[in-house]
VMD Tcl script that draws the C-alpha trace (Angstrom):
set ca {
  {-10.29 4.49 3.39}
  {-8.04 2.94 6.11}
  {-5.25 4.41 8.18}
  {-2.83 3.34 10.70}
  {0.04 4.93 12.66}
  {3.20 2.96 13.51}
  {6.06 4.52 15.28}
  {4.82 8.10 14.38}
  {4.31 7.24 10.55}
  {0.79 7.24 9.26}
  {-0.10 5.18 6.28}
  {-3.49 6.16 4.67}
  {-4.94 3.93 1.75}
  {-7.91 4.65 -0.59}
  {-8.98 2.25 -3.23}
  {-10.92 2.32 -6.58}
  {-12.19 -0.27 -9.00}
  {-10.93 0.36 -12.62}
  {-13.63 -0.98 -15.06}
  {-11.89 0.53 -17.98}
  {-8.96 -1.60 -17.44}
  {-10.91 -4.83 -16.03}
  {-12.13 -7.84 -17.89}
  {-14.48 -9.62 -15.65}
  {-15.72 -12.25 -18.30}
  {-12.00 -13.27 -18.22}
  {-11.44 -13.13 -14.61}
  {-9.49 -10.06 -14.54}
  {-10.30 -7.20 -11.97}
  {-8.06 -4.08 -11.75}
  {-7.94 -2.03 -8.68}
  {-5.92 1.12 -8.08}
  {-4.88 2.37 -4.53}
  {-3.75 5.71 -3.36}
  {-1.37 5.72 -0.28}
  {-0.30 8.59 1.62}
  {2.54 8.37 4.22}
  {2.86 10.98 6.72}
  {5.89 11.61 9.06}
  {4.61 12.55 12.56}
  {8.07 11.98 14.16}
  {10.65 14.57 15.04}
  {13.17 12.68 12.78}
  {13.89 12.51 9.02}
  {13.20 9.23 7.53}
  {13.54 7.45 4.25}
  {11.35 4.66 2.90}
  {13.79 1.95 1.91}
  {11.75 -0.98 0.99}
  {8.22 -2.43 0.56}
  {6.67 -5.92 1.32}
  {3.18 -6.81 0.31}
  {0.95 -9.83 0.99}
  {-1.83 -10.13 -1.53}
  {-4.68 -12.50 -1.38}
  {-7.84 -13.02 -3.65}
  {-11.16 -14.45 -2.58}
  {-10.38 -17.89 -3.94}
  {-7.32 -17.85 -1.40}
  {-4.67 -17.37 -4.04}
  {-1.64 -15.78 -2.32}
  {1.31 -13.82 -3.48}
  {4.10 -11.65 -2.11}
  {5.83 -8.61 -3.50}
  {9.00 -7.14 -2.18}
  {11.50 -4.72 -3.22}
  {13.20 -1.27 -2.93}
  {11.02 1.82 -2.43}
  {7.76 2.56 -3.85}
  {7.08 3.19 -7.48}
  {10.57 3.69 -8.19}
  {11.39 6.00 -5.33}
  {12.90 5.92 -1.79}
  {11.31 9.09 -0.49}
  {12.91 11.06 2.34}
  {10.29 12.72 4.73}
  {11.32 15.41 6.96}
  {9.20 15.95 10.26}
  {5.69 16.88 9.08}
  {6.19 15.87 5.30}
  {4.12 13.46 3.41}
  {4.60 11.41 0.39}
  {1.75 10.22 -1.77}
  {1.62 7.61 -4.73}
  {-0.73 5.53 -6.77}
  {-0.29 1.87 -7.87}
  {-2.56 -0.79 -8.89}
  {-3.21 -4.64 -8.39}
  {-5.10 -7.12 -10.47}
  {-7.01 -10.07 -9.17}
  {-8.75 -13.04 -10.68}
  {-11.63 -12.65 -8.44}
  {-13.92 -9.63 -7.71}
  {-12.62 -9.27 -4.14}
  {-9.09 -9.14 -2.96}
  {-7.11 -7.86 -0.23}
  {-3.66 -6.37 0.53}
  {-1.51 -5.64 3.64}
  {2.25 -5.17 4.41}
  {5.10 -3.24 5.72}
  {7.47 -0.49 4.68}
  {11.01 -0.62 5.95}
  {11.99 2.70 7.01}
  {15.44 4.22 8.12}
  {15.85 7.19 10.54}
  {18.47 9.10 8.77}
  {20.36 10.53 11.85}
  {20.92 7.24 13.74}
  {20.59 4.80 10.64}
  {18.05 2.82 12.79}
  {15.89 0.60 10.53}
  {12.22 0.13 11.53}
  {9.09 -1.40 10.04}
  {5.76 0.50 9.46}
  {2.59 -1.39 8.98}
  {0.53 -0.86 5.88}
  {-2.96 -1.69 7.20}
  {-5.09 -4.38 5.42}
  {-7.46 -2.99 2.82}
  {-10.05 -4.85 0.88}
  {-10.92 -4.20 -2.82}
  {-14.39 -5.18 -3.89}
  {-16.13 -5.07 -7.20}
  {-18.77 -2.14 -6.67}
  {-21.81 -4.19 -7.99}
  {-21.22 -6.81 -5.08}
  {-21.79 -4.10 -2.58}
  {-25.44 -3.43 -3.60}
}
mol new
graphics top color blue
foreach p $ca { graphics top sphere $p radius 0.5 }
foreach p [lrange $ca 0 end-1] q [lrange $ca 1 end] { graphics top cylinder $p $q radius 0.2 }
display resetview
C-alpha cells in the first residue's frame, strides 16, 4: 500500500494481480487497484479530472486522461472519503502507475492538483 497527502487530500492505493483475467503466455497481465481518496481539509472539494502515466518494465509508456474516475466526479465534504476500484493491463509482469487528480474547491472555484503516488504492480511469482 502507498499513500500521499497533497494539499490536505490523501490518496491511498492498494494493488492486486488478477490471474483469473491474465494470460501470461500471451503477454497479458491484469492488475486491479483500489484507491481511497480522503478529504482532510476544511473545504468541500470535487474531483474533476484524472491524469495517469503508465509504464511497463519494457519501457512502454502511455497516458490516460479524462473527466472524473470510474464515470464519477465525486464531491467530498470535510472528513469524507471516496473509494473505487479499477484495473490496468501490461505486456510485462511488472508495471507502474502514477498521476494527478484535478480538484475544485467548491466555495472558491479554485482548481488544484493532487498527486497520485507512484505504485508498482508485480507478478507475485517474481517476488519469491
